[in-house]
N, C-alpha and C positions, 0 to 999 in steps of 0.2 A: 212320589214320582210315578208318572204313568208311562208304561211301556207301549210302544207302537209296534205292531206286527208289520213287517215289510210286505209289500205286495208280491214280491218275488217268492217269499216263503209261502204265502197263501196259494199262489199259483203252483208252486212245487208240490205242496201237500194235496191240492186238488187233482193234479195230474197223477200223483202216486196213488191216490184213492181210486181214481178212474181205472188206472192200470190194474190194480189188484182186483177190482170188482168186474173187470171186463171178461166176458166169456169168449169173445172172438180172438183168433190169433192176430197178433200185431207184427207185421213184417216177418221176421224170423222167429218170433217168440210164440210158442204154442198157446192155444186157448183151450176152452172146454166145450160144452154142448153148444151146438149152433142153433140159432133161431132162424125161422123163415117159413114161408108158405110151402107146405108139403105138396109135391106134384107127382103124378105118375111118370115113370121113366119114359122118355121119348124113344121112338124107333130110330131116329137119326140125331146124332149128337153134333152135327156139323156147326150148329150155332155156337158151340163152345170155342170154335177156332177164331171167333171175334173177341174173345175174352182172354186177357193175358194170364190172370191169376184167379183161381177158384179156392174154395175152402173145403177141406176134407176132414170129416170127423171119424175117428176110429174108436175102438174099445167102448162099446155101448154101455158096459157096466160102470165105467168111470171115464166119461167122454174126454177125448184128447183130439184137438183139431189143429190143423196147420194150413198155411197158405201154400199153394202148390200150383205147378203148371199141369195142364192136362192137354191131351192131344186126341182128336177124333180122326179115325181113319175109316176106310170101308169095312174094316174088320171089327171096329168097335171103339170104345172110349178107353184111354189108357192114362195111367199115372206111373211115374218112376221115381225112385229115390235110392239113397244109400242103403245097402243091406243092414247096416248097423244103426240106422235112425230109429227112434222110438215108434214113429208112425208105421214104418214098414214092418217092424216086429209085431206091432198090434194087428195089422192086417193079416200077416202070416198066421198068427194065433187064432184070429176070429175075423173072417172076411166081411162081416157086416159093417158097412160104412154108410155115411151120409155125405152127399156132395152138395155144396151150395154154389149156385151160379146165379149171379144177379139177384140175390135175395130169395131164390127158389131152391127148395130142398128136394133131393132125390134119394130115396133109400135104395142102396145098391149092395152088390156082393162083389168084393175084390178077390180075384183069383189070379195066382201067379201065371204069367204068360211067358213061357220060355221057348215056345215054338219059334223057329227061325223066321217064319213068315210074319208072326206078330212083332218080333223084335225089329225086323227090317222095315215093316210098315210104320212102326213107332218112330224109329230113327229118321226115316225119310220125312215124315210129317212134322216132327219136332224141328228138323233142319229148316223146313219151309216156314213154319209158324214163328219160331224163336231165333232164326238165323244161328242155329246151334249145331255144332258137329261133335258127336260123341266119340271120344278116343277109345281105342281098344281097352285100355286099363280102366276107364270109366265104366265100360260095359261090364267088366268083370266085377266091379265093386257095387254095381247097381242091381236092383230088382225091379221088374216090370209087372204091373198088375193091370188086368182088364177089368173094367167095371161094368157089371151086367145087372139087370133088374133082379130084385129078390124074388 
């Protein structure tokens, strides 16, 4: 008797293999090292305000990447996240990051931005870009990083 493998099983196995082998983050699932064309950091990051989601790679010794929002202001380029997330812990420990925007990679340094002017600029710009209002308890639980050229 010959056993037939169902097409759905083949598809499931193919998707599982692709998932395991993927380096890029998928929605909320982190990935590894990002691929892309390395570019010098631009002086003006305003073009990122046309992109909803970018990828941020942390921990250069064991790359860990996530999909994330970024916000450009007149003060610089910012990313924010929960103080307890893996990626924010990585950036706090070693600020060397790589940012991928539309297939282009930028080597940057993430530095905690706690100055009131940085926080207020980020909150205002995030509100415009993402129609998002950060509540006071969210501010307390979050950490903000400014991304600058290395």
